[in-house]
Structure formats: C-alpha cells, structure tokens
Legacy VTK file of the C-alpha trace (Angstrom):
# vtk DataFile Version 3.0
C-alpha trace
ASCII
DATASET POLYDATA
POINTS 327 float
-21.908 5.391 5.269
-20.818 7.554 8.188
-18.730 10.673 8.275
-16.603 12.276 10.933
-17.627 15.798 11.833
-14.269 17.482 11.460
-13.021 19.383 8.446
-9.402 20.331 8.998
-7.514 22.964 7.062
-3.819 23.497 7.559
-0.839 25.207 6.028
1.947 22.910 4.781
4.741 24.853 3.138
2.785 27.394 1.128
0.036 24.934 0.233
-3.418 24.794 1.785
-4.290 21.128 2.253
-7.971 20.385 2.815
-9.035 17.208 4.559
-12.463 15.860 3.699
-14.283 13.896 6.404
-13.615 10.178 5.965
-16.160 7.636 4.822
-16.635 4.379 6.715
-17.731 1.257 4.852
-17.019 -1.111 7.756
-14.612 -3.122 5.620
-12.178 -5.550 7.214
-9.606 -3.602 9.245
-10.925 -0.288 7.987
-10.422 2.456 10.597
-13.625 4.268 11.438
-12.506 7.756 10.497
-8.753 8.069 9.987
-5.978 7.165 7.561
-3.551 4.394 8.489
0.095 5.335 7.931
2.547 2.855 6.410
6.143 2.641 5.221
8.693 0.261 3.683
9.850 -1.492 1.607
13.396 -2.793 1.747
13.563 -3.813 5.376
13.149 -2.620 8.972
16.202 -0.352 8.648
14.425 1.800 6.052
11.353 2.081 8.245
13.396 2.889 11.350
15.124 5.717 9.472
11.684 6.942 8.349
10.661 6.887 12.012
13.792 8.724 13.139
13.275 11.395 10.480
9.892 12.036 12.088
11.436 12.223 15.567
9.807 8.933 16.546
6.457 10.739 16.724
4.755 9.114 13.730
5.681 5.444 13.604
3.752 3.734 10.785
1.015 1.227 11.538
1.651 -0.680 8.303
4.903 -2.402 7.343
5.287 -3.200 3.622
6.675 -6.521 2.395
6.549 -8.773 -0.682
6.413 -12.442 -1.597
5.601 -14.748 -4.502
2.887 -17.357 -4.808
5.608 -19.785 -5.900
7.906 -19.131 -2.897
9.389 -22.503 -1.993
10.785 -21.938 1.502
7.734 -20.427 3.143
9.012 -21.278 6.608
12.028 -19.059 5.960
9.970 -16.218 4.468
7.523 -16.025 7.367
10.246 -16.525 9.961
12.110 -13.558 8.482
8.915 -11.515 8.290
8.302 -12.114 11.987
11.859 -11.016 12.765
11.310 -7.841 10.726
8.100 -7.018 12.578
9.635 -7.727 15.971
12.699 -5.608 15.234
10.746 -2.416 14.552
10.235 -1.640 18.219
6.511 -0.986 17.888
3.469 -3.030 16.890
2.895 -2.973 13.134
0.740 -4.940 10.730
2.152 -6.294 7.464
0.935 -5.231 4.068
2.130 -8.035 1.782
2.308 -7.774 -1.979
1.637 -11.298 -3.266
3.044 -11.553 -6.796
2.169 -14.052 -9.519
5.275 -13.372 -11.630
8.891 -14.497 -11.439
11.541 -12.673 -9.394
12.378 -10.365 -12.313
8.784 -9.129 -12.478
7.943 -10.904 -15.701
6.630 -14.266 -16.910
3.198 -14.168 -15.278
1.631 -17.378 -14.063
-1.801 -16.135 -13.002
-3.219 -18.727 -15.411
-1.445 -21.508 -13.518
-2.708 -20.171 -10.194
-6.210 -20.067 -11.659
-5.843 -23.690 -12.824
-4.912 -24.860 -9.332
-1.236 -25.632 -9.930
-0.197 -23.629 -6.854
-2.964 -24.730 -4.490
-0.587 -26.570 -2.144
1.624 -23.503 -1.817
-1.359 -21.236 -1.237
-2.599 -23.552 1.504
0.803 -23.300 3.183
0.712 -19.519 2.809
-2.725 -19.559 4.443
-1.345 -21.526 7.399
1.515 -19.054 7.904
-0.716 -15.987 7.541
-3.010 -17.328 10.223
0.001 -18.075 12.408
1.091 -14.430 12.397
-1.737 -13.727 14.891
-2.089 -10.151 13.715
-3.985 -8.319 10.961
-2.582 -8.618 7.443
-3.351 -6.646 4.279
-2.765 -8.915 1.262
-2.384 -7.233 -2.153
-3.045 -10.220 -4.388
-1.448 -9.817 -7.818
-0.720 -6.156 -7.083
-0.591 -3.665 -9.952
-2.891 -5.861 -12.012
-2.900 -3.291 -14.833
0.883 -3.008 -15.138
2.044 -4.233 -18.544
5.245 -5.507 -16.872
3.193 -8.086 -14.980
1.354 -9.316 -18.049
-1.748 -10.498 -16.212
-4.762 -11.394 -18.356
-8.165 -10.269 -17.047
-9.871 -13.666 -17.129
-7.039 -15.640 -15.525
-6.255 -12.826 -13.077
-9.809 -12.791 -11.759
-9.878 -16.584 -11.394
-6.465 -16.579 -9.696
-7.476 -13.838 -7.235
-10.659 -15.694 -6.361
-8.816 -18.994 -5.994
-6.381 -17.487 -3.494
-9.251 -16.009 -1.479
-11.286 -19.226 -1.581
-8.324 -21.217 -0.247
-7.727 -18.696 2.546
-11.375 -18.879 3.542
-11.487 -22.667 3.418
-8.404 -22.709 5.666
-10.205 -20.529 8.204
-7.943 -17.506 7.775
-9.778 -14.615 9.410
-6.939 -12.129 9.949
-6.427 -11.125 6.299
-7.996 -8.209 4.426
-7.822 -8.775 0.668
-6.633 -5.838 -1.442
-7.177 -5.291 -5.191
-4.388 -2.985 -6.348
-3.961 -0.875 -9.496
-0.984 1.184 -10.689
-1.794 4.788 -11.570
0.567 5.480 -14.487
-0.961 3.028 -16.935
-4.480 2.802 -15.557
-7.115 2.912 -18.292
-10.863 3.271 -18.076
-11.502 -0.424 -18.687
-9.775 -1.571 -15.473
-12.975 -3.170 -14.142
-12.376 -6.069 -16.529
-9.842 -7.212 -13.883
-12.228 -6.937 -10.931
-12.693 -10.169 -8.941
-15.948 -8.883 -7.404
-17.056 -7.297 -4.154
-17.372 -10.671 -2.418
-13.657 -11.288 -2.902
-12.237 -7.805 -2.315
-12.115 -5.995 1.033
-10.095 -2.938 -0.051
-9.231 -1.258 -3.321
-5.726 0.192 -3.740
-3.903 2.555 -6.060
-0.110 2.950 -6.316
0.990 6.570 -6.800
4.389 7.660 -8.083
4.321 10.760 -10.290
2.201 13.739 -9.288
0.936 14.252 -12.837
-1.091 11.062 -12.508
-2.728 11.936 -9.182
-5.675 13.578 -10.936
-5.697 11.676 -14.222
-9.204 10.811 -15.485
-8.763 7.043 -14.926
-7.533 7.602 -11.356
-10.448 9.905 -10.607
-12.830 7.322 -12.074
-11.173 4.622 -9.989
-11.713 6.647 -6.816
-15.364 7.326 -7.693
-15.971 3.662 -8.509
-14.410 2.626 -5.208
-16.841 4.939 -3.453
-19.727 3.563 -5.496
-18.718 0.002 -4.595
-18.345 1.066 -0.963
-14.709 0.070 -0.668
-11.987 1.886 1.285
-8.869 2.742 -0.708
-5.266 2.111 0.277
-2.357 3.840 -1.402
-0.449 0.574 -1.660
2.871 2.061 -2.772
3.994 5.667 -3.128
7.257 7.512 -3.638
8.227 10.914 -5.132
9.486 9.500 -8.417
11.832 11.829 -10.358
11.458 14.382 -7.529
12.934 12.927 -4.357
13.442 14.993 -1.232
16.807 16.693 -1.746
15.383 20.010 -2.976
13.533 20.668 0.252
10.510 22.945 -0.122
10.703 22.632 -3.917
10.394 18.855 -3.569
7.536 19.316 -1.138
5.566 21.531 -3.505
6.276 19.331 -6.510
5.153 16.018 -5.017
4.305 15.872 -1.318
1.762 18.709 -1.261
-0.194 17.210 -4.212
0.099 13.769 -2.593
-1.424 14.830 0.711
-3.986 16.915 -1.172
-5.023 13.728 -2.984
-5.518 12.000 0.360
-7.356 14.969 1.770
-9.599 15.303 -1.255
-10.731 11.664 -1.345
-12.643 10.663 1.795
-12.397 6.954 0.973
-8.593 6.921 1.239
-8.080 5.096 4.538
-4.385 4.095 4.350
-1.141 5.125 2.671
2.233 3.375 2.356
5.397 5.383 1.640
8.587 3.876 0.176
11.532 5.417 2.044
14.266 4.501 -0.462
17.176 5.908 -2.373
16.125 4.323 -5.654
19.572 4.585 -7.247
20.889 2.188 -4.602
18.158 -0.390 -5.097
18.069 -0.288 -8.909
21.215 -2.422 -9.459
20.282 -4.825 -6.671
17.090 -5.781 -8.475
18.318 -5.032 -12.021
15.469 -2.561 -12.406
15.267 0.790 -14.214
14.927 2.842 -11.058
18.227 4.715 -11.085
16.672 8.109 -11.915
13.725 7.837 -9.532
15.455 9.957 -6.902
16.286 9.788 -3.213
12.969 9.504 -1.361
14.441 9.053 2.111
12.817 11.543 4.462
15.932 11.619 6.647
17.909 13.214 3.799
16.157 16.588 4.004
15.153 18.340 7.202
12.595 20.611 5.500
10.718 17.749 3.850
10.807 15.662 7.017
9.563 18.631 9.063
6.635 19.257 6.732
5.875 15.537 6.495
5.759 15.267 10.294
3.572 18.368 10.455
1.125 16.741 8.045
0.938 13.250 9.568
0.703 14.688 13.089
-2.820 15.846 12.274
-5.658 13.867 13.876
-6.602 12.466 10.457
-3.552 10.192 10.388
-3.290 7.046 12.488
0.139 6.211 13.865
1.385 3.149 15.728
0.235 3.306 19.311
-2.870 5.370 18.573
-6.057 3.904 20.010
-7.571 3.634 16.528
-4.493 1.697 15.331
-5.843 -1.363 17.112
-7.446 -2.928 14.048
-10.431 -5.214 14.576
LINES 1 328
327 0 1 2 3 4 5 6 7 8 9 10 11 12 13 14 15 16 17 18 19 20 21 22 23 24 25 26 27 28 29 30 31 32 33 34 35 36 37 38 39 40 41 42 43 44 45 46 47 48 49 50 51 52 53 54 55 56 57 58 59 60 61 62 63 64 65 66 67 68 69 70 71 72 73 74 75 76 77 78 79 80 81 82 83 84 85 86 87 88 89 90 91 92 93 94 95 96 97 98 99 100 101 102 103 104 105 106 107 108 109 110 111 112 113 114 115 116 117 118 119 120 121 122 123 124 125 126 127 128 129 130 131 132 133 134 135 136 137 138 139 140 141 142 143 144 145 146 147 148 149 150 151 152 153 154 155 156 157 158 159 160 161 162 163 164 165 166 167 168 169 170 171 172 173 174 175 176 177 178 179 180 181 182 183 184 185 186 187 188 189 190 191 192 193 194 195 196 197 198 199 200 201 202 203 204 205 206 207 208 209 210 211 212 213 214 215 216 217 218 219 220 221 222 223 224 225 226 227 228 229 230 231 232 233 234 235 236 237 238 239 240 241 242 243 244 245 246 247 248 249 250 251 252 253 254 255 256 257 258 259 260 261 262 263 264 265 266 267 268 269 270 271 272 273 274 275 276 277 278 279 280 281 282 283 284 285 286 287 288 289 290 291 292 293 294 295 296 297 298 299 300 301 302 303 304 305 306 307 308 309 310 311 312 313 314 315 316 317 318 319 320 321 322 323 324 325 326
C-alpha cells in the first residue's frame, strides 16, 4: 500500500477538518491518491444545479443512476443514460445502482438471479455496459443489509457472483464491481453477505444521518475494508433531516462531520452526493422521504460556499482533473 505525502489541515466553518493521506490498493478505477467526487440522482438537471452552486469549479467525476436486473427495455435505458451523460457538458462516468427488487423497493428476487432466471437480461446488460466505452461503477444489489430490500445472505452472494461471472464471460472490462452497505442498519455480521475479494473491486457505504458516521459497525466496516485492501466509495449521501437551509448550522450538523469522515478514513476514494429536495421526490416514488429535508446546495449560499471550499482542496478529484482520467 502506498501513501501520498501530504497531510492537509483546513478551516471549514468553525471546524478543523483533517485529511489523512490516502491508501492505494490498485483496485479497478481507483485513483492513486485522491477522492473522486460524484453527484446525482434524479437526472442531469440536479447535477447541473449542483455544478452551478459550486460556480462550475467542481464538476463531479461520477454521475449516479439506477436500474433493475429485470429491466425489459434495456435499449431505452442505456440510450437515455447516454443522453444524460452527454447533456452534462463534461466527461463523467456512471455509478449505477443495480437493484434486484421491484420498482417499489420490495419483493426481492436475488434468489431468482442466483438460480439463473435472469441470465439473458444480465447478458444484455453486459453488452450495453461494454458499449458505453467508458468506466462504470456497478453497485450490484446495493444496500444489501437494508431490511427494505429483503436480500438473504446465501442467495445474495450467489446472485452477486452470477452477475460478475456473466460480465466477465462477456468480456466486459470497463466495469468496477461495488459491494454496498447502508449505514443506518449495518450490524457486525455484515460479512455474511460478502461475495468475496475475487468478485468485489470496491466496498461502499451509504451515509445519511451524521449519528451513524462513527457507529461501531461502520467503523468496523471501514477497518475491514482496509484489511481486505479495498477502496471505499460513499455510494449515496445526503444530509437527512438536516438539509442546507440553515446555513452554517446545517454545515456543522452534517457536512463538517461528513467531510471529517472522509478525511479520517484514508481508504475512502470516492463520494456521491444526492442534490435533492426530498419532499418533492417523496410523492413521485411513493416513499417516506418527505421529512428528509432540502439537500440542494444551490438553496443556501453559505453551505455551497463551504462545500466548494472543501472540494477545492487537492484531495478531491473533479471532472477535468488529470487524475480523473480513470484507467
């Protein structure tokens, strides 16, 4: 493992945020020493507003999107994904959450994937992923520990491996596989879901409420990722129940602890921020998100200023940076 030689300390609001030198495990599409920036998740408009809030100086490398293993019209999905990527105005790589549940986030079918019932669809997905001709981060069965998904450890592992085996057999070389947990309900027995180092390129953790950033299971997860020599992506993040509207108060309550988490853990090599007003999206998806808050950076000049100050540091990789050219 190699380390950069810089230890940066900076003032953000009234918080001192330390940045540990990054590890480098030489995983697929892992930057040598920095942290890839990412944003989403509704569409390019959300990401463009995120960009504008940061004065166009910190465009994200990663664009977040989602699909289902059972998606029928894959031509349409990937055609629309290409349009989204092209419309951003800068080169970005997709981070795709590949779900094995129905559109309402329930009724898991990881057992059916494991049994081979979706092999034809996965082969078509493999073809389209390869046809993107750019790096892709694929979070297979993301938030494996979330009770809402209902994945079972044995079938989840077999399903994850089956997806990866099909991608490999199809000659897909532009995909980094991501094993993603959700922080709120993470327990210490999460390794019972682990597909194995040979099938996983990155680990990921989704972060929403600051009180979980340093929970014992999350800290164990980060240590185990280091032990297994895997970079960690923050696959999804948003200031749940905090938002941005209270300015510096919002910053201290969520954003400062968030960036401290990144700074503290040298194996965090990417983050993805959801730039949403959750009350707007809750009824669209019939989800219980109405009280999650307005996380749009453009809605508060103080939060957006401090966010730009943080991600402008050399640690963070933006679109157009030399190190954003993933290989």
